[in-house]
C-alpha positions in Angstrom: -7.2 -35.6 73.3 -7.3 -31.8 72.6 -3.8 -31.4 74.1 -2.5 -34.1 71.8 -4.2 -32.5 68.8 -2.6 -29.1 69.8 0.8 -30.7 70.1 0.4 -32.3 66.6 -0.7 -28.9 65.1 2.4 -27.2 66.7 4.6 -29.9 65.3 3.2 -29.4 61.8 3.6 -25.7 62.1 7.2 -26.2 63.2 7.9 -28.5 60.3 6.4 -26.1 57.8 8.3 -23.2 59.4 11.6 -25.1 59.1 10.9 -25.9 55.5 10.1 -22.2 54.8 13.2 -21.1 56.6 15.4 -23.4 54.6 13.8 -22.7 51.3 11.2 -20.0 51.3 13.0 -17.1 52.9 16.2 -17.7 51.0 14.4 -18.0 47.7 12.5 -14.8 48.2 15.6 -13.0 49.3 17.6 -14.2 46.3 14.7 -13.4 44.0 14.6 -9.8 45.4 18.3 -9.4 44.8 18.0 -10.6 41.2 15.0 -8.3 40.8 17.1 -5.3 41.9 19.7 -6.1 39.3 17.3 -6.5 36.4 17.1 -3.6 34.0 13.7 -4.8 32.9 12.4 -4.7 36.5 13.9 -1.2 37.0 12.3 0.2 33.9 8.9 -1.4 34.7 9.0 -0.3 38.3 9.8 3.2 37.3 6.9 3.4 34.9 4.5 2.0 37.5 5.7 4.4 40.2 5.2 7.4 37.9 1.8 6.2 36.8 0.6 5.6 40.4 2.0 9.0 41.6 0.3 10.8 38.7 -3.0 9.0 39.5 -2.9 9.7 43.2 -1.7 13.3 42.9 -3.7 14.2 39.9 -5.6 17.1 41.6 -2.2 18.7 42.5 -0.5 18.0 39.1 -3.4 19.1 36.8 -3.2 22.8 36.2 -6.8 23.2 35.1 -10.3 21.7 35.7 -10.4 18.7 33.3 -14.1 19.3 32.5 -14.0 23.0 32.2 -14.6 24.3 28.6 -12.8 27.6 29.3 -11.2 27.8 25.8 -14.2 26.5 23.7 -14.2 29.7 21.6 -10.7 28.9 20.4 -11.4 25.6 18.8 -13.5 24.8 15.7 -14.2 21.1 15.5 -16.4 21.5 12.4 -13.4 22.9 10.5 -10.9 20.6 12.1 -9.0 23.5 13.7 -7.6 23.0 17.1 -5.1 24.7 19.5 -1.9 22.8 19.9 0.6 22.8 22.8 1.3 26.2 24.3 2.5 27.4 27.8 -0.9 27.5 29.4 -2.0 24.2 27.8 0.9 21.8 27.6 -0.8 19.3 25.4 -3.2 21.7 23.7 -7.0 21.7 23.7 -9.5 19.0 22.8 -12.6 19.4 20.6 -14.5 20.9 23.5 -11.9 23.5 24.5 -10.8 21.5 27.5 -7.1 21.3 28.7 -5.8 18.0 27.3 -3.0 17.7 29.8 -5.3 18.0 32.8 -7.6 15.4 31.3 -4.7 13.0 30.7 -3.6 13.4 34.3 -7.1 12.8 35.8 -7.7 10.0 33.3 -4.8 8.1 34.9 -6.8 7.9 38.1 -9.7 6.3 36.4 -7.4 3.7 34.7 -5.7 2.9 37.9 -9.0 2.5 39.8 -10.4 0.2 37.1 -7.2 -1.8 36.9 -6.8 -2.3 40.6 -10.5 -3.1 41.4 -10.8 -5.4 38.4 -7.7 -7.3 39.4 -8.8 -7.6 43.0 -12.2 -9.0 41.9 -10.6 -11.5 39.5 -8.0 -12.5 42.0 -10.6 -13.0 44.8 -13.0 -15.0 42.7 -10.2 -17.0 41.0 -8.5 -17.7 44.4 -11.7 -19.1 45.8 -12.3 -21.4 42.8 -8.6 -22.4 42.4 -8.2 -22.9 46.1 -11.2 -25.1 46.5 -10.2 -27.1 43.4 -6.6 -27.4 44.5 -7.5 -28.5 47.9 -10.1 -31.0 46.6 -7.7 -32.5 44.0 -4.7 -32.7 46.3 -6.2 -34.0 49.5 -9.9 -34.6 48.9 -10.1 -38.3 47.8 -12.7 -39.4 45.3 -15.3 -36.8 46.1 -12.6 -34.1 46.1 -11.5 -35.3 42.6 -15.1 -34.9 41.4 -15.5 -31.5 42.8 -12.2 -30.5 41.2 -13.4 -31.8 37.9 -16.6 -29.8 38.0 -14.9 -26.5 39.0 -12.2 -26.9 36.4 -14.7 -27.6 33.6 -16.4 -24.4 34.4 -13.1 -22.6 34.3 -12.3 -24.3 31.0 -15.5 -22.9 29.5 -14.5 -19.4 30.6 -11.1 -19.9 29.1 -12.6 -21.0 25.8 -13.7 -17.4 25.3 -11.0 -14.7 24.5 -10.5 -12.4 27.5 -11.8 -9.2 25.7 -14.8 -11.0 24.2 -15.8 -12.3 27.6 -15.4 -8.8 29.1 -17.5 -7.3 26.3 -20.2 -9.9 26.8 -20.4 -9.2 30.5 -20.4 -5.4 30.0 -23.1 -5.6 27.3 -25.3 -7.6 29.7 -24.9 -5.2 32.6 -25.0 -1.9 30.7 -22.4 0.9 30.3 -20.9 2.2 33.5 -17.6 2.4 35.3 -18.7 -0.4 37.7 -19.6 -2.6 34.7 -16.1 -2.2 33.3 -14.6 -3.3 36.6 -16.8 -6.3 36.9 -16.4 -7.3 33.2 -12.6 -7.1 33.3 -12.5 -8.9 36.7 -14.7 -11.7 35.5 -12.4 -12.2 32.4 -9.4 -12.7 34.7 -11.0 -15.3 37.0 -10.0 -18.4 35.1 -6.4 -17.3 34.9 -6.0 -17.0 38.6 -8.1 -20.1 39.3 -5.9 -22.3 37.1 -2.7 -20.8 38.4 -3.5 -21.2 42.1 -4.8 -24.8 41.6 -1.6 -25.8 39.9 0.5 -24.2 42.5 -1.4 -25.9 45.3 -1.1 -29.3 43.6 2.7 -28.8 43.4 2.8 -27.9 47.1 0.6 -30.9 48.1 3.5 -33.2 47.3 6.1 -31.3 49.4 7.8 -33.0 52.4 6.2 -30.7 55.0 2.7 -31.6 53.8 3.5 -35.4 53.9 5.0 -34.9 57.4 2.0 -33.0 58.7 -0.4 -35.7 57.3 1.7 -38.5 58.8 1.4 -37.1 62.3 -2.4 -36.6 62.0 -2.9 -32.9 61.3 -6.3 -32.2 59.9 -6.6 -31.8 56.2 -8.3 -28.5 56.4 -5.6 -27.1 58.6 -2.9 -28.3 56.3 -4.6 -26.6 53.3 -5.4 -23.3 55.0 -2.3 -22.9 57.2 0.4 -24.4 55.0 -0.4 -25.2 51.4 -2.3 -22.1 50.5 0.1 -19.5 51.9 3.0 -21.2 50.1 1.1 -21.2 46.8 0.4 -17.5 46.6 3.8 -16.4 45.1 3.0 -17.1 41.5 -0.5 -15.7 41.9 0.9 -12.4 43.2 3.3 -12.2 40.2 0.4 -12.9 37.9 -1.6 -10.1 39.5 1.1 -7.6 38.4 0.8 -8.8 34.8 -3.0 -8.8 34.9 -3.0 -5.1 36.0 -1.5 -4.1 32.7 -4.0 -6.3 30.8 -6.9 -4.9 32.9 -5.9 -1.3 31.9 -5.9 -2.3 28.2 -9.2 -4.1 28.4 -10.8 -1.3 30.4 -9.7 1.2 27.7 -11.0 -1.1 25.0 -14.4 -1.3 26.7 -14.6 2.5 27.1 -13.5 2.9 23.5 -16.5 0.7 22.5 -18.9 2.8 24.5 -19.4 0.4 27.4 -17.6 2.4 30.0 -18.6 5.5 31.9 -21.7 7.0 30.0 -20.6 10.5 31.0 -18.3 11.8 28.3 -17.1 14.7 30.4 -15.3 12.3 32.9 -11.8 11.9 31.5 -10.8 8.3 30.8 -8.1 7.3 28.3 -10.3 4.9 26.4 -13.1 7.4 26.0 -10.6 10.1 25.0 -9.2 7.8 22.4 -12.7 7.1 21.0 -13.6 10.8 20.9 -10.4 11.7 19.0 -11.1 9.3 16.1 -13.4 11.9 14.5 -10.6 14.5 14.3 -7.5 12.4 13.2 -6.9 14.5 10.1 -6.9 17.9 12.0 -5.5 16.9 15.4 -4.0 13.4 15.4 -2.3 14.2 18.7 -5.7 13.9 20.5 -5.5 10.2 19.8 -1.8 9.8 20.2 -1.6 11.0 23.8 -4.1 8.6 25.4 -2.8 5.7 23.1 0.8 6.3 24.3 -0.4 6.5 27.9 -2.2 3.2 27.7 0.7 1.5 25.9 3.5 2.8 28.2 1.5 2.0 31.4 0.6 -1.5 30.3 4.2 -2.1 29.2 5.4 -1.0 32.6 3.3 -3.5 34.5 4.2 -6.2 32.0 7.9 -5.6 32.3 7.7 -5.6 36.1 5.6 -8.7 36.2 7.9 -10.6 33.7 10.9 -9.6 35.8 9.2 -10.9 38.9 8.3 -14.1 37.2 11.8 -14.7 36.0 13.4 -13.9 39.4 11.1 -16.5 41.0 11.6 -19.2 38.3 14.0 -21.8 39.6 14.9 -22.8 36.0 16.3 -19.3 35.4 18.4 -18.9 38.5 22.1 -18.4 38.0 
């Protein structure tokens, strides 16, 4: 009996592999070629690469200690008098006499860390909920349909709250810290990934290779785990790229509201933007630099994600 079961599993794997060879590989290859020719993808990828390199190599790029107040005697916040760009301080000094360029560079690392960790948390939890719901709805019968209904109603409740409001609620409950920001932003992204993966799995559940595997007696669990789930991850990966940009904006917003790292000496773009609000009349550039960094970085991830989505969309293929 076990030999027969093994032969059936191998047949199902062969059927799925042939389906993937005839469609999956060619689709991904064609999508990659379209992505390489897309100006939007090139611009977005360039911004993302620069951001990642700056974040990873910040200690090498930053010319000064970002928390050192070496030039404090040269700034007078009470009189709104600040030092602007000069050779030793490319972006000038902040209100504490710290090098603004070094703080911007090191702040990129904090933003990347929060964005990546929050996206991974949201993706992981959303994949679990969406995967269980998709498997239950597609192949689970009556009890599966009920389980799917329960999970998706929970997801609907989470979707009823705006993303930033949900993140603020979670952050307020946990208290201000960098970990809180990661958890709050990650929780806010869970329903997006859950719904996307569930929908993708339901679409895959009606494919020919799934029907063939079911017809020859392959176990439902194996069909879901070995065939449906791997072929449903493409849209989720694309969405993760888009969510990274959103996560960076949400993290900056939470830090701006005082729910981020409680240590103001640690450079973070949202915190720097909040600190600069008091000195807009004397040094508006203190707010402009972190604001531009947040906007450009989020735009880069958005452009890359949109280009990936369009390259994989069969309706947009030429």
